[in-house]
Structures are given as C-alpha cells and as structure tokens.
C-alpha positions in Angstrom: 11.2 -6.2 -23.1 10.0 -8.1 -19.7 13.5 -9.2 -19.4 15.3 -5.8 -20.2 13.1 -4.4 -17.0 13.6 -7.2 -14.7 17.3 -6.7 -15.2 16.9 -2.6 -15.1 15.0 -3.8 -11.5 17.8 -5.6 -10.3 20.3 -3.1 -11.3 18.3 -1.0 -9.0 18.1 -2.8 -6.4 21.5 -2.9 -6.5 22.6 0.5 -6.6 19.4 1.5 -4.2 21.2 -0.9 -1.7 24.6 0.1 -1.5 23.7 3.7 -1.2 21.1 3.4 1.9 24.7 1.7 3.7 26.5 4.0 2.5 24.3 6.6 3.9 26.1 8.4 7.7 23.8 7.4 10.5 24.6 9.8 13.7 28.5 8.5 14.9 29.8 8.0 11.0 28.7 4.4 9.0 30.4 2.5 5.9 30.7 5.8 4.8 33.5 7.1 7.1 35.5 3.7 6.7 36.5 5.9 3.2 37.3 9.4 4.5 34.2 10.2 6.3 32.8 11.7 3.5 34.8 15.6 3.5 36.8 15.3 1.2 34.8 13.6 -1.6 31.8 15.8 -0.9 32.6 18.5 -0.2 32.5 20.3 3.1 28.6 20.2 4.0 29.6 16.1 4.0 27.6 13.5 1.9 23.8 14.3 3.3 22.1 16.2 1.1 24.0 14.5 -1.9 23.5 10.5 -0.4 19.6 11.9 0.7 19.0 13.4 -2.7 20.0 10.2 -4.5 18.0 8.0 -2.3 15.1 9.6 -3.6 16.1 9.0 -7.4 16.7 5.4 -6.3 13.8 5.0 -4.7 11.4 6.2 -7.3 13.0 4.8 -9.8 13.2 1.3 -8.0 9.0 1.9 -7.3 8.8 2.7 -11.3 10.3 0.1 -12.7 7.7 -2.2 -9.9 5.3 -1.2 -11.1 6.0 -1.4 -14.8 6.7 -5.2 -14.5 3.3 -5.7 -12.2 1.9 -4.1 -15.5 4.0 -6.5 -17.9 3.6 -9.5 -15.9 -0.7 -8.7 -15.4 -1.0 -8.5 -19.4 1.6 -11.5 -20.1 -0.6 -13.3 -17.6 -4.4 -12.2 -19.1 -3.8 -11.1 -22.4 -6.1 -9.4 -24.4 -9.5 -11.1 -25.6 -9.7 -11.2 -29.3 -13.1 -10.9 -30.5 -14.3 -14.1 -32.3 -16.3 -13.2 -36.0 -17.4 -16.7 -36.4 -18.9 -19.4 -33.7 -16.5 -22.2 -33.5 -17.8 -25.4 -32.4 -15.5 -28.2 -31.8 -15.4 -31.2 -33.6 -16.5 -34.3 -33.3 -14.2 -37.4 -33.7 -14.1 -40.6 -33.4 -11.9 -42.8 -31.3 -11.0 -44.6 -34.0 -10.9 -44.5 -37.6 -14.1 -46.1 -39.6 -13.5 -49.4 -41.3 -11.2 -50.1 -38.1 -12.2 -52.7 -35.7 -9.7 -54.2 -32.5 -9.3 -57.8 -31.9 -11.5 -58.5 -28.7 -9.3 -60.8 -26.3 -10.0 -62.8 -23.6 -8.0 -63.3 -20.0 -7.2 -66.8 -20.5 -6.2 -66.8 -24.7 -9.2 -68.3 -25.7 
C-alpha cells in the first residue's frame, strides 16, 4: 500500500511539473513553442483549461502527501496491543550449568 501511494505521488509530481511548465505566462512560455495553444485548446487559448488542470493536480498532490504522512506515522508507531498477562523477562545464566571455564594465567603457568 505504501509503495503504491509513493508511486502515485511521484507520478502526480511529474505531471504537476509538466503542467506548470506548459502554462502561458504574459508573453508566451513553453506552450508558445508548440503553436501558442490556439489550435490545440480552441479559440479561447489554454489558460482556463490549464488553470483547472493545475488546480486538480495540485489537490491530488496534497491528498497523496497527506496520505503518505498518515501511512508513515502508522508504520513508525504501530498500535499498542493490550497485554492480557504480565510478561516478565526470564533470567538466563551466562553459562549453562555444569560447565566451568578454565582459568588461565597470563604466562601459561
């Protein structure tokens, strides 16, 4: 689920970047390179269509961002499970019983 939302978020980011770059500023822009937008978007130009498209993609970007925040918070801090019985850690001896470690001295004596 988390990977799917990340993939969707990256795709939305790329599309948002492309749509913003294709918007026409005051004097042309990248959209002017491909014919000015009159022939493809109709006589009114691309401004109203591109503005609505940018708004929709920006909303999708915000939704995927919030979804990623919520999913990552749930991943980091899982829900606490109620304990039905008290669990105490068991004490373990460092060595099994019945075995002895031979004591050696630094000179081999």
